C-alpha positions as CSV (number, residue, x, y, z in Angstrom):
1,M,-9.0,-2.6,-24.1
2,F,-10.1,-0.8,-21.0
3,D,-6.8,-1.5,-19.2
4,F,-5.9,2.3,-18.6
5,L,-9.1,2.7,-16.4
6,F,-7.6,0.1,-13.9
7,Q,-4.2,1.3,-13.9
8,S,-4.3,4.8,-12.6
9,G,-6.5,7.0,-10.1
10,W,-7.4,9.2,-13.1
11,G,-8.9,6.3,-15.0
12,A,-11.1,5.4,-11.9
13,F,-12.1,9.0,-11.6
14,G,-13.0,9.4,-15.4
15,A,-15.1,6.2,-15.1
16,L,-17.1,7.7,-12.1
17,L,-17.5,10.8,-14.0
18,F,-18.9,8.9,-16.9
19,F,-21.5,7.3,-15.0
20,Q,-22.6,10.0,-12.4
21,L,-22.6,13.2,-14.8
22,P,-25.7,12.1,-16.7
23,F,-27.2,11.5,-13.5
24,V,-26.4,15.0,-12.2
25,I,-27.3,16.6,-15.4
26,G,-30.6,14.8,-15.8
27,F,-31.6,15.8,-12.1
28,L,-30.5,19.4,-12.4
29,Y,-32.6,19.4,-15.6
30,I,-35.5,18.0,-14.2
31,V,-35.4,20.4,-11.0
32,Y,-34.6,23.4,-13.3
33,R,-37.5,22.7,-15.7
34,K,-40.1,22.0,-12.9
35,S,-39.1,25.1,-10.8
36,A,-38.9,27.5,-14.1
37,A,-42.3,26.1,-15.5
38,D,-44.7,26.4,-12.5
39,S,-44.8,25.5,-9.0
40,G,-47.8,23.6,-8.8
41,S,-48.2,19.7,-9.3
42,G,-47.3,18.3,-12.6
43,N,-49.6,17.4,-15.3
44,A,-47.8,14.8,-17.4
45,A,-49.5,11.7,-18.1
46,E,-48.9,8.8,-15.9
47,G,-48.1,6.5,-18.8
48,A,-45.6,9.0,-20.1
49,I,-43.6,9.1,-16.9
50,S,-43.8,5.2,-16.7
51,R,-42.0,4.7,-20.0
52,A,-39.5,7.3,-19.2
53,K,-38.8,5.7,-15.9
54,T,-38.5,2.2,-17.6
55,A,-36.3,3.5,-20.5
56,W,-33.8,5.1,-17.7
57,L,-33.9,2.1,-15.5
58,T,-32.8,-0.1,-18.8
59,V,-30.2,2.4,-19.6
60,V,-28.8,2.3,-16.3
61,I,-28.8,-1.4,-16.0
62,V,-27.4,-2.1,-19.5
63,L,-24.5,0.1,-18.7
64,F,-23.9,-1.4,-15.3
65,L,-23.6,-4.7,-16.7
66,A,-21.6,-3.9,-19.5
67,V,-19.0,-2.4,-17.4
68,N,-18.9,-5.2,-14.9
69,L,-18.8,-8.0,-17.6
70,A,-15.9,-6.0,-19.3
71,S,-13.8,-5.8,-16.0
72,I,-14.2,-9.3,-15.1
73,K,-10.8,-10.3,-16.8
74,F,-9.2,-7.8,-14.5
75,I,-10.4,-9.6,-11.3
76,P,-7.1,-11.1,-9.8
77,A,-8.6,-14.7,-9.3
78,V,-9.6,-14.6,-12.9
79,Y,-6.3,-13.1,-14.2
80,T,-4.5,-15.7,-12.3
81,S,-6.3,-18.7,-13.4
82,R,-6.0,-17.3,-16.9
83,A,-2.4,-17.0,-16.8
84,E,-1.9,-20.4,-15.0
85,A,-3.9,-22.1,-17.9
86,A,-1.7,-20.4,-20.4
87,A,1.7,-20.8,-19.0
88,K,4.0,-23.9,-19.6
89,D,6.4,-23.2,-16.9
90,I,5.5,-21.2,-14.0
91,V,8.2,-19.9,-11.5
92,D,7.0,-20.2,-8.0
93,V,8.0,-17.7,-5.6
94,S,7.3,-17.6,-1.8
95,V,7.2,-14.3,0.0
96,R,7.0,-13.9,3.7
97,A,6.0,-10.3,5.0
98,T,7.4,-9.3,8.5
99,S,7.7,-6.1,10.3
100,W,9.4,-4.4,8.2
101,S,10.8,-6.5,5.3
102,Y,10.1,-9.0,2.8
103,D,11.8,-12.4,2.5
104,F,11.8,-13.7,-1.3
105,S,12.5,-17.0,-2.3
106,V,13.6,-15.7,-5.7
107,Q,13.9,-12.0,-6.8
108,E,15.4,-12.2,-10.5
109,F,13.1,-13.3,-13.4
110,R,13.2,-13.2,-17.0
111,V,10.9,-11.2,-19.2
112,G,8.2,-13.4,-20.5
113,Q,8.3,-15.8,-17.4
114,S,4.9,-16.6,-15.6
115,V,5.5,-16.1,-11.8
116,R,3.4,-17.2,-9.1
117,F,3.8,-14.9,-5.8
118,T,2.6,-16.9,-3.0
119,A,2.8,-14.4,-0.1
120,K,2.0,-14.4,3.7
121,S,2.3,-12.0,6.8
122,A,4.0,-13.3,9.7
123,D,2.9,-10.8,12.1
124,T,0.4,-8.0,11.3
125,V,-1.6,-7.2,8.2
126,H,1.1,-5.9,5.1
127,G,0.2,-5.1,1.4
128,F,2.4,-6.5,-1.3
129,A,2.4,-4.0,-4.3
130,V,4.7,-4.5,-7.5
131,Y,5.4,-1.3,-9.3
132,H,6.6,-1.0,-12.9
133,P,9.8,0.5,-13.3
134,N,8.1,3.5,-14.8
135,G,6.1,3.9,-11.5
136,R,2.8,2.4,-12.5
137,M,1.6,-0.3,-10.1
138,L,1.0,-3.5,-11.5
139,F,-0.8,-5.3,-8.8
140,T,-1.3,-5.6,-5.2
141,M,-2.3,-8.2,-2.8
142,M,-3.4,-7.9,1.0
143,L,-1.5,-10.2,3.4
144,I,-3.4,-11.1,6.7
145,P,-1.6,-13.2,9.5
146,G,-3.4,-16.5,10.1
147,V,-5.3,-17.0,6.7
148,S,-4.2,-18.9,3.9
149,P,-1.3,-17.3,1.7
150,S,-2.5,-14.6,-1.0
151,S,-1.4,-15.8,-4.3
152,L,-1.1,-14.3,-7.9
153,V,0.3,-15.2,-11.2
154,Y,2.1,-12.4,-13.2
155,K,4.0,-12.4,-16.5
156,F,6.7,-9.6,-16.7
157,K,6.9,-7.8,-20.1
158,D,9.7,-5.3,-19.6
159,P,13.2,-5.6,-18.1
160,G,14.0,-3.5,-15.3
161,T,13.9,-3.0,-11.4
162,Y,10.3,-3.4,-10.1
163,K,9.8,-1.7,-6.8
164,V,7.7,-4.0,-4.1
165,R,6.1,-1.9,-1.3
166,C,3.6,-2.3,1.6
167,L,0.5,-0.3,1.2
168,E,-1.0,-1.2,4.4
169,Y,0.2,0.6,7.5
170,C,2.1,-1.9,9.5
171,G,3.8,0.1,12.3
172,V,6.1,2.8,12.8
173,A,8.7,1.7,10.1
174,H,6.0,1.2,7.6
175,H,7.5,3.7,5.2
176,E,10.6,1.6,5.1
177,M,9.0,-1.6,4.1
178,N,10.0,-1.9,0.4
179,D,12.3,-4.3,-1.7
180,E,13.0,-4.7,-5.3
181,I,12.5,-7.7,-7.9
182,I,15.0,-7.6,-11.1
183,V,13.6,-8.6,-14.5
184,K,16.3,-9.3,-16.8
185,P,15.9,-9.5,-20.7
186,S,14.6,-12.8,-22.1
187,T,17.4,-15.1,-23.6
188,G,15.8,-15.9,-26.5
């Protein structure tokens, strides 16, 4: 339902504005009212201020919890565990990142196949980001040498050539660290 918020920078920017604009507007309104009304101390009843603080804090907490609960399904570990539970046949792919290339065990898949990417770095910190043929990022993993491999399950929905890029600066030829994944139409 809220997928669009997590697939572009504009979605994240819109969510930021959604939460920050009411605070800014409320702050400016209070400051303007106070400066325009009088410069002396306030004469509002303490009980009214306390009820307003409680109501405002309640709204903020409810919105915070709602957004966080709605975004749980987009957390990579949750997404992967759901995909593993729903998949009947997962294709395991090992990926090894080295300066400045990827080594895949398999690079061709079918639409609808669940693929478990298990990736690790051999030398320095690398990124493993997969982009849809239309240029939209699907997922990314950070690969750190010396720690357990990163793993994620993804089901490709569209045929095409998917780009793989490193998103962590890994040295002088970082800009050349990219590869491709081919997804073919399902056979029926």
